N, C-alpha and C positions, 0 to 999 in steps of 0.2 A: 558537594554540589549546593548551590544557593537555593533558597526558597523560590519556587516558581510562582510568578504572578499569574493566577488562573484567569485574569482579565487581560492577559497579554494578547497581542494582535492575532497570533495563530489560534488561540482558544476562542476568541471572540468570533473569528471567521468560522470555525467549526460549529460553534453554537448557533450561528445565524444561517447556516446552510439550509436552504429551502428547496432548491432545484438540484437535479442530478448533475454531478460534476466529475470530471476526470482530473484528479488532484495529484500533483507531483510533490512529494515530501523529500527534500534534501536535508540531511542532518549530519552533525558531527558528534552528538551525544546520543547513543542508542536509548538510554533510559528516558531522556526527555522526549525523544521521538515516540517511544512506546506510550507515553502519557497522551500525546496528541492522537495516536492511532486508537487507543482505548476510548478516548473521549468521542471520537468519530463513531466508533462502534456503539458505545453506550447511548449516544444521542439517537442513532438509528433504531436501536432496540426500543427506546422510549417512544419513538414515533411509530412503532409497529412494523418496522422494516425487518426483513430477514437479513442476517449478517453472517459474513464469512471472514475469518482471519486465516489467511494462508501463509505459511512460514516454513523456512528450512530448519528452524529451531525445533527443539523437542515439543511436540504438540501438548503433551501432558503438563509441561512446565508453563506453557502459555495459558492453558485452562486455569491452572492454579493462580497465575498472576491476574487473570481476568476476574476470578472469584474474589481475590484480595482487593481488586479495584472497586468491587461492589456490584458486579454483574451477578444476578441471582442464578443459582444452580438450575432451576426449572427451565430457564431459557436454553440451556444445553440439552436438557432431557426432552424438550418438545421440538428440538430441531430449529428453533428460532435463531440460534447461534451455533455455528460449526467452526471448529478449528481444524484446518486441513494441513497435513504434513506434505510439503513439496519435496520431491526427491532431488538429491544433488545430481547434477547433470555432468557427464563426462563424455569425451569424444569430440568429434568435429562438429562443424556447423549443422549439417543435416541431422546428425544423431541428437544433438541438443534440441533442435527445432521439433523433431518428432516427439521426444519425451515431454517437452513443454506443452505441446498441443494436447497430449494425453492428460497432463495435469490440469490444463485449462478446462478440458471436458469434465474432469472430476469436480472441479470447483464450481462450474456453472450448472452441473447436472441437478435437476429438481429445484432450482431456485425459482421463487415466485416474486415477481415485481410488486412493489419496489424493494430494492435491496441495497446493501452496502457491502463492499469488499475492500479489505486491506490485503494487498498482495503485490509482489514483484515476481513474475513467473520464472525468471532465470536466477537461481540462487547466486551463481558466480559470474559477476559482471566485470571481474578483474582481467579476464582474458579477451582477446579480440573476437573469438568465436562467440563467447558468452554475451558480450555487450552487443554484438551484431545481431544475434537472435533476439535479444531483448528489444533493440531498436525496431526491428521488423514487426514484432508483436505489438509494441506500443503504437506504432504508426497505424497498423491494421485496426487496433482497438479505437484509436482516436478518429480515424476516417469513418468508422461505422458506429460512432458513439450514439447517434440519434436512435439507433435500434437497440442500444444497451438499456436494460431495465432498471438501472440504479446508478449509484455513485461508486466511484473506484478511487482508492488512494494507493499510489505506487511509491513505496519508501525506498530511498537510496542513501546508503552511507557514502558520503562524498569521497572518503579516503579509499573506498573499495571499487571505484569506477576505474576502468582500464586507464592507466596513467599517461600513455603516450599521446592520446588524443582527448584527454579528460575535458578540457575546455570546450572542445567541439561537441562531445557527447552531451555535456551539460546544456549547451545552447540548443541542441536539437531536441533534447528531452523537454525543455521548456516550451518549445514550439508545438509539441505534441500533447499538451495538457491545457486545460482551461485556466488553471491556477497553480502557482508554485508557492509552497510553504518552505521557508528556509529557517532551520534551527541550528544556530552556531553553538559552540561550547559555552558561550557567555550566558546562556539561559534565556536570552532575549530571542527575538525572531521576527520574521516579517512574512507578509503575504504579498505576492506579486502576480499581476495579471498581464497577459501578453498585450503588446501595444498594437 
């Protein structure tokens, strides 16, 4: 992997973020995406915001990576930063939706505004039911975002989005966010705003 220019457009955008935003993060390189996610979280912590990093990955591993990134341990101990494990969802549309709503409740429980969250609530968006539930929840979140107490970054590995209608899903996701950050394998990236 090449050396990442921390003054690149995605990092400058994250560093300049002043108002709450619903951010879509499309990526091809998970490690590069993690740097953007962690920068988003770290900046929020430095601004005094409560932060949540919700993931289907092992939560202990994410805590270690955040510590290695320079996030102080006391922020975990005081509850200023929480890493939440999202359960993998199986079953049909209704069952996935039910489990995801329960996970959303866990993530949002006891949050004090302002806050920042990195999360995509449906771990598996490779299936039609998974992406359909994700789209429903993204739409609900975006429609009611004025009542949301902070910023939300929704990460998507482009290669893991349901393939038959991938272009359509991508377009719809962009319409349901204030900003899209795109991180290709090249290490460069861009920030796009809806027209």
